[in-house]
C-alpha positions in Angstrom: 58.2 16.2 -27.3 56.6 17.8 -24.3 53.0 19.1 -24.5 50.0 19.9 -22.4 47.7 17.0 -22.0 44.9 16.3 -22.7 44.5 18.1 -25.9 41.1 19.6 -26.8 39.8 16.6 -28.8 40.9 14.1 -26.2 39.5 16.3 -23.4 36.1 16.2 -25.1 36.0 12.4 -25.2 37.4 12.1 -21.7 34.7 14.4 -20.4 31.9 12.3 -22.1 33.5 9.1 -20.8 33.4 10.5 -17.2 29.7 11.1 -17.5 28.7 7.9 -19.2 31.1 5.2 -18.0 31.6 3.4 -14.7 33.6 5.0 -11.9 35.7 1.9 -12.0 37.6 3.1 -15.2 41.3 3.4 -14.5 43.8 4.1 -17.2 42.4 7.4 -18.6 42.5 8.9 -15.1 46.3 8.9 -15.0 46.9 8.8 -18.8 44.5 11.5 -20.0 44.4 10.8 -23.8 41.8 9.5 -26.3 43.4 7.1 -28.8 42.9 7.6 -32.5 45.1 4.9 -34.0 48.2 2.8 -33.4 50.9 0.8 -35.1 53.7 -1.3 -33.7 55.2 0.4 -30.7 53.4 3.7 -31.2 50.0 5.2 -30.9 48.5 8.6 -31.7 45.9 10.5 -29.8 43.0 12.5 -31.3 45.1 15.7 -31.0 47.9 14.3 -33.1 50.3 13.5 -30.3 52.4 10.4 -30.9 53.5 8.2 -28.0 55.8 5.2 -27.5 53.4 2.7 -26.0 55.1 0.7 -23.2 51.8 -0.3 -21.7 50.7 -2.3 -24.8 47.1 -3.0 -23.6 48.5 -4.1 -20.2 50.7 -6.6 -21.9 48.3 -8.2 -24.4 49.9 -6.8 -27.5 52.7 -9.4 -27.9 53.7 -8.1 -31.3 52.6 -4.5 -30.9 49.6 -2.8 -32.4 48.1 -4.1 -35.6 50.9 -6.4 -36.6 50.1 -6.9 -40.4 50.5 -10.7 -40.5 48.2 -11.1 -37.5 45.7 -8.7 -38.9 45.7 -10.7 -42.2 45.2 -14.0 -40.3 42.3 -12.6 -38.3 40.7 -10.9 -41.3 40.8 -14.1 -43.3 39.2 -16.0 -40.5 36.5 -13.3 -40.2 35.0 -14.4 -43.5 34.9 -18.1 -42.4 33.8 -18.4 -38.8 34.0 -16.1 -35.8 32.4 -18.0 -33.0 32.4 -21.7 -32.4 31.7 -22.5 -28.8 33.8 -25.6 -28.0 33.3 -27.3 -31.4 36.6 -28.4 -33.1 37.6 -26.1 -36.0 40.7 -25.8 -38.1 41.6 -22.5 -36.4 41.2 -23.9 -32.9 43.1 -27.1 -33.8 46.0 -25.0 -35.2 46.0 -22.8 -32.1 45.9 -25.8 -29.8 48.8 -27.4 -31.6 50.8 -24.2 -31.5 50.3 -23.7 -27.7 51.2 -27.3 -26.8 54.2 -27.2 -29.1 55.6 -24.3 -27.2 55.7 -26.3 -23.9 59.0 -27.8 -22.8 59.4 -31.3 -24.2 58.7 -33.0 -20.9 55.3 -31.4 -20.6 53.9 -31.6 -24.2 52.6 -35.1 -24.1 51.0 -35.1 -20.7 49.2 -31.7 -20.7 45.6 -31.1 -21.7 44.1 -27.8 -22.6 40.8 -26.2 -21.5 39.4 -23.1 -23.1 37.9 -20.7 -20.6 35.9 -17.5 -20.8 37.9 -14.7 -22.5 39.8 -13.3 -19.5 42.7 -14.3 -17.3 40.6 -14.1 -14.2 38.2 -16.7 -15.6 41.1 -19.0 -16.3 42.4 -18.6 -12.7 38.9 -19.5 -11.5 38.9 -22.5 -13.8 42.3 -23.6 -12.6 41.3 -23.4 -8.9 38.0 -25.1 -9.6 39.8 -28.0 -11.4 42.2 -28.5 -8.5 39.4 -28.5 -5.9 37.4 -31.0 -8.0 40.5 -33.3 -8.5 41.7 -33.3 -4.9 38.4 -33.0 -3.0 39.9 -30.3 -0.9 38.7 -26.7 -0.5 41.6 -24.4 0.7 44.0 -22.6 -1.5 47.4 -21.0 -0.8 48.3 -17.7 -2.5 51.1 -15.2 -2.0 51.3 -11.8 -0.6 51.5 -9.2 -3.3 50.0 -11.5 -5.9 47.4 -10.4 -8.4 45.1 -13.0 -10.1 42.2 -10.9 -11.3 39.3 -8.7 -10.2 36.4 -11.2 -10.4 35.1 -12.4 -7.1 37.0 -15.7 -6.9 40.2 -14.4 -8.5 40.1 -11.3 -6.3 40.0 -13.6 -3.2 43.4 -14.9 -4.3 44.8 -11.4 -4.8 46.8 -9.8 -2.0 45.7 -6.3 -2.7 43.5 -5.6 0.4 42.6 -2.1 -0.9 40.9 -3.7 -4.0 39.0 -6.3 -1.9 38.0 -4.2 1.1 34.6 -2.9 -0.1 33.5 -6.5 -1.1 32.2 -8.4 1.9 32.0 -12.2 2.2 34.9 -13.1 -0.1 35.7 -16.6 -1.1 36.6 -18.6 2.1 39.6 -20.9 2.6 42.3 -18.7 1.0 45.6 -18.5 3.0 48.4 -15.9 2.1 52.0 -16.8 2.5 55.1 -14.5 2.2 56.5 -14.0 -1.3 60.2 -13.5 -2.0 60.1 -9.7 -2.3 63.7 -9.0 -1.1 63.6 -5.2 -1.6 60.9 -5.1 1.1 61.3 -8.5 2.8 58.0 -9.6 4.4 60.0 -11.2 7.2 62.5 -8.3 7.7 65.5 -10.4 6.7 68.5 -9.9 4.4 68.8 -11.9 1.1 72.4 -12.9 1.8 71.6 -14.7 5.1 67.9 -15.5 5.1 68.1 -18.9 3.4 64.8 -18.0 1.7 62.7 -18.1 4.8 59.6 -17.0 3.0 59.5 -20.5 1.5 60.5 -22.0 4.8 57.5 -20.4 6.5 55.1 -22.1 4.1 56.9 -25.4 4.5 56.5 -25.3 8.2 52.9 -24.3 8.0 51.9 -27.1 5.7 54.0 -29.8 7.4 53.0 -28.9 10.9 49.7 -30.4 12.1 49.3 -27.3 14.3 50.3 -24.9 11.5 46.7 -23.7 11.0 46.6 -24.3 7.2 44.8 -27.5 6.0 46.3 -29.4 3.2 45.1 -27.2 0.3 43.6 -28.1 -3.1 46.2 -25.9 -4.8 49.1 -23.4 -4.4 48.9 -20.6 -6.9 52.0 -18.6 -7.8 53.2 -15.8 -10.1 56.9 -16.3 -10.9 57.2 -12.6 -11.6 54.6 -10.6 -9.7 53.4 -8.1 -12.3 50.8 -5.8 -10.7 52.6 -6.5 -7.4 55.6 -4.4 -8.7 57.6 -6.5 -11.2 59.1 -8.8 -8.6 60.8 -11.9 -10.0 60.7 -14.8 -7.5 64.1 -15.9 -6.3 65.1 -19.2 -7.9 65.5 -21.0 -4.5 62.0 -19.8 -3.5 60.3 -21.1 -6.6 62.1 -24.4 -6.5 61.4 -25.0 -2.9 57.7 -24.2 -3.4 57.6 -26.8 -6.2 59.4 -29.4 -4.2 57.0 -28.8 -1.2 53.9 -29.1 -3.4 55.2 -32.3 -5.0 56.1 -33.8 -1.6 52.6 -33.1 -0.3 50.8 -33.9 -3.5 49.4 -30.4 -3.9 48.8 -29.2 -7.4 50.9 -26.1 -8.3 49.1 -23.5 -10.4 51.5 -21.1 -12.1 49.7 -17.9 -13.2 51.3 -16.9 -16.5 48.7 -14.5 -17.5 51.2 -11.6 -17.7 54.5 -13.5 -17.9 53.4 -16.0 -20.6 53.8 -15.9 -24.4 57.4 -14.9 -24.3 57.3 -11.9 -22.0 60.3 -13.0 -19.8 62.4 -14.3 -22.7 61.2 -17.9 -22.5 57.7 -18.9 -23.6 56.6 -19.3 -20.0 58.4 -17.9 -16.9 58.5 -21.3 -15.2 61.0 -22.4 -17.7 63.5 -20.0 -16.2 63.3 -21.8 -12.9 63.6 -25.4 -14.2 60.3 -26.4 -12.6 57.2 -28.0 -14.1 53.8 -26.9 -12.8 50.7 -29.0 -12.7 48.5 -26.2 -14.1 49.4 -23.3 -16.3 47.1 -20.3 -16.7 47.6 -18.1 -19.8 45.6 -15.3 -21.4 46.9 -11.8 -22.2 49.4 -12.4 -25.0 47.9 -15.5 -26.5 46.4 -13.9 -29.7 49.4 -11.6 -30.1 47.1 -8.6 -30.9 44.7 -8.2 -28.0 41.8 -10.5 -29.2 40.5 -12.1 -26.0 41.3 -15.7 -25.3 42.2 -17.6 -22.1 43.3 -21.2 -21.4 44.5 -23.5 -18.8 46.9 -26.4 -19.5 47.1 -29.1 -16.9 48.4 -32.5 -16.1 46.1 -35.2 -17.5 45.8 -36.8 -14.0 43.7 -33.8 -13.0 41.2 -34.2 -15.8 38.3 -35.3 -13.7 35.7 -32.8 -14.8 32.3 -34.0 -16.1 31.0 -32.6 -19.4 29.9 -29.0 -18.8 31.8 -28.6 -15.5 33.3 -25.3 -16.6 31.8 -23.6 -19.7 31.5 -20.1 -21.2 29.8 -18.8 -24.3 32.8 -16.9 -25.5 35.4 -19.6 -25.2 35.5 -20.3 -29.0 36.9 -17.0 -30.3 38.0 -18.1 -33.8 39.6 -14.8 -34.6 41.9 -15.0 -31.5 42.7 -18.6 -32.5 43.8 -17.7 -36.0 45.8 -14.7 -34.8 47.4 -16.7 -32.0 48.6 -19.5 -34.2 50.0 -17.0 -36.6 51.7 -15.1 -33.7 53.5 -18.3 -32.7 54.7 -18.8 -36.3 56.0 -15.2 -36.4 57.7 -15.5 -33.0 59.5 -18.6 -34.1 60.5 -17.2 -37.5 61.7 -13.9 -36.3 63.5 -15.1 -33.1 61.3 -12.8 -31.0 62.3 -14.5 -27.8 65.9 -13.8 -28.6 64.9 -10.1 -29.1 63.2 -10.2 -25.7 66.3 -11.3 -24.0 68.6 -8.8 -25.9 66.2 -5.9 -25.2 66.0 -6.9 -21.6 69.8 -6.7 -21.3 69.6 -3.3 -22.9 67.0 -2.1 -20.5 69.1 -3.3 -17.5 72.1 -1.5 -18.8 70.2 1.8 -19.5 68.0 1.9 -16.3 70.3 0.4 -13.6 72.3 3.7 -13.3 69.0 5.2 -11.9 69.8 3.4 -8.7 72.3 6.2 -8.0 69.3 8.5 -7.5 68.4 8.4 -3.8 64.7 8.2 -4.6 65.2 4.9 -6.6 65.0 1.9 -4.3 65.5 -0.7 -7.0 65.4 -1.4 -10.8 64.4 -4.9 -11.5 62.9 -7.1 -14.2 63.4 -9.8 -16.7 62.9 -9.9 -20.4 60.5 -7.2 -21.4 58.9 -6.8 -18.0 60.6 -4.1 -15.9 59.9 -1.8 -12.9 61.6 1.1 -11.2 60.6 1.2 -7.5 60.6 4.7 -6.0 60.9 5.2 -2.2 61.4 8.2 0.0 65.1 8.2 1.1 64.1 9.7 4.4 62.1 6.8 5.7 62.1 4.2 2.9 58.3 4.4 2.4 56.7 4.1 -1.0 57.0 7.3 -3.0 53.6 7.1 -4.5 53.2 10.8 -5.4 56.6 10.8 -7.1 55.6 7.8 -9.2 52.5 9.5 -10.3 54.5 12.6 -11.3 57.0 10.4 -13.2 54.2 8.7 -15.1 52.8 12.1 -16.1 56.2 13.5 -17.0 56.9 10.5 -19.2 53.6 10.9 -20.9 54.2 14.6 -21.7 57.6 13.5 -23.2 55.9 11.0 -25.4 56.0 7.7 -23.4 53.2 5.6 -21.9 54.2 3.7 -18.8 52.2 2.0 -16.1 52.3 2.0 -12.2 52.1 -0.9 -9.9 53.5 -2.4 -6.7 52.8 -1.4 -3.1 51.0 1.9 -3.1 51.6 2.3 -6.8 55.3 3.3 -6.3 56.7 1.2 -9.1 57.0 2.7 -12.6 56.4 -0.3 -14.9 57.0 -1.0 -18.6 55.6 -3.8 -20.8 57.0 -3.1 -24.3 56.0 -5.1 -27.4 58.2 -8.2 -27.6 59.4 -7.2 -31.1 60.4 -3.7 -30.0 63.6 -2.3 -31.6 66.8 -1.3 -29.8 66.2 2.3 -31.0 62.8 2.5 -29.4 64.0 1.0 -26.2 66.8 3.5 -26.0 64.4 6.4 -26.6 62.0 5.1 -24.0 64.7 4.5 -21.3 66.1 8.0 -21.9 62.6 9.4 -21.2 62.2 7.3 -18.1 65.6 8.4 -16.7 64.9 12.1 -17.5 61.4 11.9 -15.9 62.7 10.2 -12.7 65.6 12.5 -12.2 63.6 15.7 -13.0 60.6 14.7 -10.7 62.8 13.5 -7.9 64.6 16.9 -7.8 61.2 18.5 -7.2 60.4 15.9 -4.5 63.6 16.6 -2.7 
C-alpha cells in the first residue's frame, strides 16, 4: 500500500490537536495519522488505512494491541476494584508474585519490590533516591547516550543535551561516562584493539583520588540503549562495570524500562550478560497492554526507607496488575520469549543485507529491539534527513517505525513480542524498500 497521508479525517483531528494540545507533542508530527482502532500488530487510522505497528506505544504493548486474554483480565478486575493505593489486594499480590518469579533464581529471594508512580521516569527517580538514602552519598554516574526519562531528575541522568538545554539548574552531582557505542566510539578507538577502554575510563576515574568523581550513590546503566539508538552494551563493558561497582560498593541500577518484560529474548536484558544488578527499574511492558504501572526491585540490604519515603497516588493500578499477571501467564504458556529470539534472528537475516547500502552505517539489535543507523557516506555524519524520509516512506507503505539515536539517524523497530514470522517478513521488506529508495534520492 502507498497512499497520501494524512487522509482527510485524520487531518481534521491533527489540526484540532495542533490548536489545543501542548507544543511538546511528538509522534503525530512525524507520523501524521489519527488512530481509530487496533488489534495485535495492526492499527487502522480514521481514513481506513491499515498499518503494521512496529512502534507499539513506544514498546508498552508487549502482546500487541488489545490481546483478548489481557482485555478479559482487566475487564473482570474493573468490576471489583480499580484503585488501591498501596493496600494489599489479590490482584497486586498475583502481580508481585509473577514479577518476582520471573527473576533469575539467585535474585528471587533477596529482592524487594516498590510500586512507584505510573511512569518509568518516576521509577528511575525512586531508584536513585533509594540509593542516595541507603549510601548517604549524593552523586550519580550515568552514561553518554542514555535516556532515563523526561522528568526533572530523570532528565538530569539523560545524555541528550538538546532535550535538557532549555531547563536551567538541573539536578547536580551527575557525571557522564562513555558508553560502549562501537559504531561511533566515544574514545575514537577500534573494537578489536581497544580492550573496552570506555569501561576503563570509568574505572580509572572512580579509583583515582584525583579523578574528579566522588564515590557515587549509584551507577545507572541501560544494557541496550533504546532512545540512544538501539545500542547493546558489549559484554566485556557490562561485566566490568558490574565488577567495578561491586568492588567499590556502589549500587548498580539497571534501567530495564524499555528492555524489560522479554523485549531482548530474556525477561530482563541483564540476564544476557550474566550479571546481577542491585536495583532493577521496570515499567513499559509490565501490564502487557499499555496500562500504566512502574516498579523497582532491589536488594533487601538497600531497604532503608521510612514509611512514606516515596509515595504516589497512582501506584495501585489494579487493572494493570490484573493484566500484568495474566501477561506473564500467557508469555510462559505460549513461549513468547522463544518467539522473541526466533523473530530477532529473522530480523537480523532480513535487514543485515542493508549494510551493502553505502548510507547504512550499521544494523544492530537483539530480540525484538532493532535499529538501522543511517550515515552520510561522504563524511560519516548522521543522515538525519534521510532517516526522516525513510520513516515517512515506510508509513506510506503501511509500516509505523520510530527514530532515535544521535540526531535521530536510527530507524528503530519495537514489534509486539508475539509478532508472527509473516508480519516480520512484510515489515522488513518495507524497511528495506524504503531505505534503498530514499537513499537513491539522497545520493
